[in-house]
N, C-alpha and C positions, 0 to 999 in steps of 0.2 A: 504439510499440509494446507496450512493456512495461506500460503504461496500459490498455490492450485485454486484454491476456492477465491481466492483477488483475480486469479488470470482471467480464469472461466469468467469472472463479472465484467470484467473490461475487456473481452473480445466480444461476448453477447450484441455492447448495440453495436461496436463495431461489425460486427457482419449483416446486423440492422442496416447499417447505411448502405453495404456494401451492395446487398439485396436490394435497396430501393432505386441506386442511380447507376447499376449495370444490368441494363435493362436487353442490350442485345451486343452479343463477344461471339469472335470467330475460335474454333476449334478445329482447325487442319482445314481452312478454308469454308467452313460450315455454320452458316448466320445460325443465330438461336435469338429468336423474339421471345417475349413474354405476352402471354395471353390473357388479360384479365379476366374470370367470370363471376358469378358469384348464384349461389346456393338456389336450388330450385326454381330454376332461370330456363324454361322451354325454348328462350331465343338462344341463350349461347351454349343448351345442348343441340341446339341445330347447327347454327355457326362449327359448333365443334366438330359433330359429324361431318359438316360438307367439305372444311376445311383439311380434315384427314383422309376425305375420298380424294381431295386433290394434291397432298403429300404424297398417295400412297401411287396415284396415278401417273400426277407427272415428275415427282422426283425433282424438284425445287434445286435443291440444295443447300435448305434450311430447318428448322425446325425450333419449336417454340416451347418454353415453359409454362405450364398451366398454375396461376394466382388466383383465389380468391380476392377479391376486393374488400371484403368487409375484416380480414386478415394482413390487407398490408399495412406497410407505415402511414402514418394521415395525413401527410401532404399526397401523395398517390390515391388513398383513398378520395381525396377531396378531389383533385382536378379530373379523375375516371370512374367516380360513382354514376356518373346518370350518361355514361357512354357504354356500360357493357350490355356485350362484348365487346369486347376490345382489344388488337391486336398492336402492338408499340415497338419499339426501339428507338433507346436512346431518347426518351419523352417525343419522339417523333410518333404520329398515329399510322401505322398504316391503312388499317379497316377497321370500322366498328359496323355493329346492330347486326350489318346483313352480312354475309357469306358471298363474294362475285369474285371468282376466279380472274376475272376481266378486268374487274376494279382493281384486286389485289395487287395485277401484272404490271398495269399501268400506274399504279400506286407505288411499289418499287422500280421501275424505271425511272419514275422521277425523283425518288432521294434514294437510291445508290446506280447513277447514271454508268454505261459504260465505258469504259477505259479506252 
């Protein structure tokens, strides 16, 4: 039992590190981005509604994980605290503050050039 308790304590910091460092991954060719928000943020809610509508309408082959900036690791909090709402992939800001499908598509073509 002592070994189990110790292993849980050792894996928790590792899981926090992985959560903070891996912000974009691919599962069966579908990209998953990180969407940082804040509680009681009307701009974040509006951004999310517009982004969800875009995803439902366009089906672009990606999705996102929503994370609260206040409960993110300190380095992530410090980096994006003034930019929420922000959609990121591997420490690259795709779009922040206001959602625009056109701006996002332009940014995606810059970050992920066609092969």
